[in-house]
C-alpha positions in Angstrom: -16.1 4.0 8.2 -12.7 2.5 8.0 -10.6 3.0 4.8 -10.0 0.4 2.2 -6.5 0.0 0.8 -6.3 -1.3 -2.8 -3.0 -2.5 -4.3 -3.0 -2.4 -8.1 -0.3 -4.5 -9.7 0.9 -5.6 -13.1 0.3 -9.4 -13.5 2.5 -9.4 -16.6 5.4 -8.2 -14.5 4.8 -10.9 -12.0 4.3 -8.5 -9.1 1.5 -10.5 -7.3 3.9 -11.7 -4.6 5.2 -8.2 -4.0 1.5 -7.0 -3.8 0.7 -9.8 -1.4 3.7 -9.0 0.8 2.7 -5.3 1.0 -0.9 -6.3 1.8 0.4 -8.6 4.6 2.5 -5.9 6.1 -0.2 -3.3 6.0 -2.7 -5.7 7.6 -0.3 -6.6 10.3 0.4 -3.0 11.1 -3.0 -1.5 10.6 -5.5 -4.3 11.3 -7.6 -2.1 13.6 -7.6 0.9 11.3 -8.3 -0.7 7.9 -11.6 -2.2 6.7 -10.0 -4.3 3.9 -7.0 -4.6 1.7 -7.7 -5.7 -1.9 -5.3 -6.9 -4.6 -6.3 -5.7 -8.0 -4.6 -7.0 -11.2 -4.0 -4.0 -13.4 -4.5 -3.7 -17.2 -1.9 -1.0 -17.3 1.6 -2.4 -18.0 4.1 -1.8 -15.2 1.6 -0.5 -12.7 2.2 -0.9 -9.0 0.1 1.6 -7.1 -1.7 1.9 -3.7 -5.0 3.6 -3.3 -6.9 4.6 -0.1 -10.6 4.7 -0.9 -9.8 5.1 -4.6 -7.4 8.1 -3.9 -3.8 7.5 -5.1 -1.4 7.0 -2.2 1.7 5.7 -4.1 2.6 5.1 -7.7 5.8 3.3 -8.7 6.2 5.2 -12.0 5.7 8.6 -10.4 8.0 7.6 -7.5 10.7 6.4 -9.8 10.7 2.8 -8.5 9.4 0.8 -5.6 9.3 2.3 -2.1 10.5 0.5 1.0 7.7 -1.0 3.1 8.7 1.4 5.8 8.0 4.4 3.6 4.6 2.9 2.4 3.6 2.3 6.0 4.5 5.9 6.9 2.5 7.2 3.9 -0.6 5.2 4.9 -0.3 6.1 8.5 -0.1 9.8 7.7 -3.4 9.5 5.9 -5.5 7.1 8.1 -4.1 7.5 11.6 -1.4 10.2 12.0 -1.2 9.7 15.7 -0.2 6.1 15.5 3.4 5.2 16.3 5.2 2.8 13.9 7.9 2.0 16.4 11.2 1.2 14.6 9.7 2.2 11.2 9.5 5.8 12.4 13.3 6.1 12.8 
């Protein structure tokens, strides 16, 4: 079964566009490896977090800010398909 990526974002912080951008990038890179990407408005103020099958992959508050898309792709790749090359994102 392919994993599901959930992006939980704070709607009060207006992070929907950021969440949609991350979703687009993840689907473009991992379209064969992911079953779905879901966007989930959070009830927690300031939340921006990524989950793989409900397991936390990235949390903005713990990380101390937003990660670059390159970093997020590397984190996801290391969990769902460690053998996959990310090309220029691996440099």
